[in-house]
N, C-alpha and C positions, 0 to 999 in steps of 0.2 A: 504494500500500500504506500502511496506517495506520502510526503510529509504532511500536507494539509490541503484542503479544498477551500477556496474563497467563495462565500455565498453572500450575494447582495440581496437583501430583502427590502423590496419597495413596498411601502405600506403607509396607511394613514391611521392616526391614533383614534379616530372615531369610526373606523370600519370594523363591524363585528366579525366579518370573516377573516380580517387580518389578525384579530386576537385568537380566534379559533385556529387559524392556520399556524400561528406562533406555537400554540400548545402541541399541535400535531408534529410540526417540524422539530421541536425540542424533544419530543418522544422518539423520533427517528434518530436524532443525534445521540441520545442516550443509548438507544439500542445498538447502534453501530460502534460507538466508542467502547461499549462493554464487550461487544463481539471482537473488536480489535485489541482489547486490553490496553487502551490508551486513554489519556485524559482528553476530554472533548476539545480543549484548547489546542491540543496537538493535532487533532484531526481536522478541525474546521475553524476558519477565520470568518466570522459573521459580522456583516455591516448592515445597519438599518439605514435606508435611504428614504428621502421625503417624497410624498405624494399628497396632494390636497384634493379631496373629493368636493369640498365646498370652499374655495379660496375667497369667495365674496362674503362669507359669514362675518357678522359684526357682533352685536350684543348676544349673549347666550340666550338660547331658546330651549324650552322643553323639547326633548327628542320626539315625544309623542306628537307634538304639533308639526314637527318637520316631516315625520313619516306620513301623517295624515295629509299634509299638503302635497307630498310627492306621490303617494300610493293610493290615496282616497280610501274607499271602502275596504281595500285589501290590507290596509296597514295593520289592523289587529292580528290578522292571521299570519302576516309576515313576521311581526314581532314575536308572536307565540312560537312560531316554528324556529326562529333563530335562537330564542331563549332556551328552548328545549334542547336544541343541538349543542349550544354552549354548555349546558348542564352535563350532557353526556361526555364532554371533554374536560369536565372539572372546573368550569367557569360559572360565575354567578353574574348574570346580566339583570340589571334593574332599570329597564327602560322608563319606568314610571318616575324615576328620580333623575335620569341622565339629562345633561344640558349640552346641546349642540353648540360648539364654540369654534372660533377660528383656531386652527392648529399650527399656524406658522411659527409662533414663538416656542411651542413645544418641540417642533422639529429643529428649531435653531438650538435649543438646549441639548437635544440628542446629538447634533453636529458637534457641539462643544464637548460633550461627554466622550466622544470618540477619540479625542486627542489624549495621548498618553500622559501629558503633564497634569491632567485633571485627576488621574488615578481612579476614574469611575468606570463602572461596568455599563456600557451602552445598552446591552440587552436588559439588564436589571432596571435601568431607568425607564426604558420602553415599557416594561412590564408594570412598573409602578404607576406610570401615567395612564396606561390603559385601564388599570384597576380603578384609578381615581375616577375615570370617566364612566366606565360600564357598571361598576359595582357600587361606588361610593357617592355618585351623583355630584361630583365636584366640577367646578368651572376650570378646565385645563388651559384656558387662555389667561387666567389670573396668575400674575407673577408670584404671588404668595403661595399659591397651590404648587406651582412648578418648583419653587425654591424648596418647599417642604419635601417634595418628592426626591429632589437631588440630595438634600441633607440626609434623608432617610437611608440613602445608599452610600453615605460617607463624604459628601461634598461639604466644603466650607460655605456657610450661609452668606457671608459677606462677598465671597468671590462669585457665587451664583447670582446674588442680587445685582452686583456691579455688571456682570455679563448681560443679564436680561434687560437692565436699564439702558444699555448702550446699543450700538449698531453692529457689533462684532458678529460675524457669521451671517448677517442678513443677505449680503450679495452672494455669498457662497451657496446658501440654501436656495435662494431664488434661481441661481444657475443650475443647481442639481434638479430642481423641479422642472425647469425649462428643457433639460436634456431628456426627460423621460420619453416624450413622443418619438424622438429620433432613435431611441433604443427599443422601440416597439412596446413600451410600458404604457398601456392604455387603460389598465384596470389593476386593482390591487385586491389581495396581495399577489405579487409576482416575485419568484425566486430565481435569481440568475446565478448559475454555478460556473465559476471560473470564466465568466464573461462569454461562455460558449453555449450554454444550454439554459433555456428558460422554462420554469414550471409555473403555470398560471393557476391561481386559485388556492383555496384551503383544501388541498388534496388529503386523502387518507394517509395515515402513517406509513402504510406499506408502500405507497407510491413514492413517498419521499425516500424511504429506505432503499428501494430499488434504484432510484435515480442517483442518489449519492454514492451507492456502492458501485454502480456502473462507471461513474465519472472517476472514482478513486482507482478502479481497476485499470482504467485507461492511462493512469500515471505510472504504471510499472515500466 
C-alpha cells in the first residue's frame, strides 16, 4: 500500500448529506486503517474544501421555513426521511431548532484550521460546526459560536476572535469556491481522491471502502 491517499472533501456545513457522508467516509477510513494496521493519518490526508449551497443567505432563518419555501408540501416528508437516515448513521438532526445561516465565515475558519501553525484538527472543527448546526440549533454565522467551536478543539480564543474579525482567508476561500465548477464540483458532498477520481454523494460505507482500496492498490 502506498504511503497515503489525499482526499479532498467538498462540502457545505448546512448540507445534511455532507454530514451523513462524513460519518460514512470516516467509517470507511477506520475500517481500512484497521485492515492495514496503520494509523489513519498514515493512510489518508483529508482536506475539507468550501462549497456554498446558499451564498446569498443573510440573517439566520429557521430551517423549516427554508425547506418549506424550497420544497413546498414535500418539505415535511423530506425532513422526516433525512432525519431518519441520519439517525441510522448515528447523527441527531433537529430541524425544528436549526437556523439556516451564511456559511462563508465558517468555511474561512476551516481554511485557517488547516494551517499547521494553528495546531487544530480541521476534521474535528468541521464536525463541531456541523453538530452546532444540525443538533444544537446554533447560528454558525455568529463569530461567538464559531470561536466556541474552535476553542473546544484547542484553539486560543483571542487568536480565533482576531482571525474572524479580520479579512484573512477571505480571498483564498472565495477563490476555492470559484474553482469548484471548473473541477466539475456541482453538488456536495463530493470526494476527490488524489485529484484523479471523484465520488459524488453520501455513498454507502462499502462504496467508499472499495474506492479507497482500489486507489491505494494503484500506488504499488
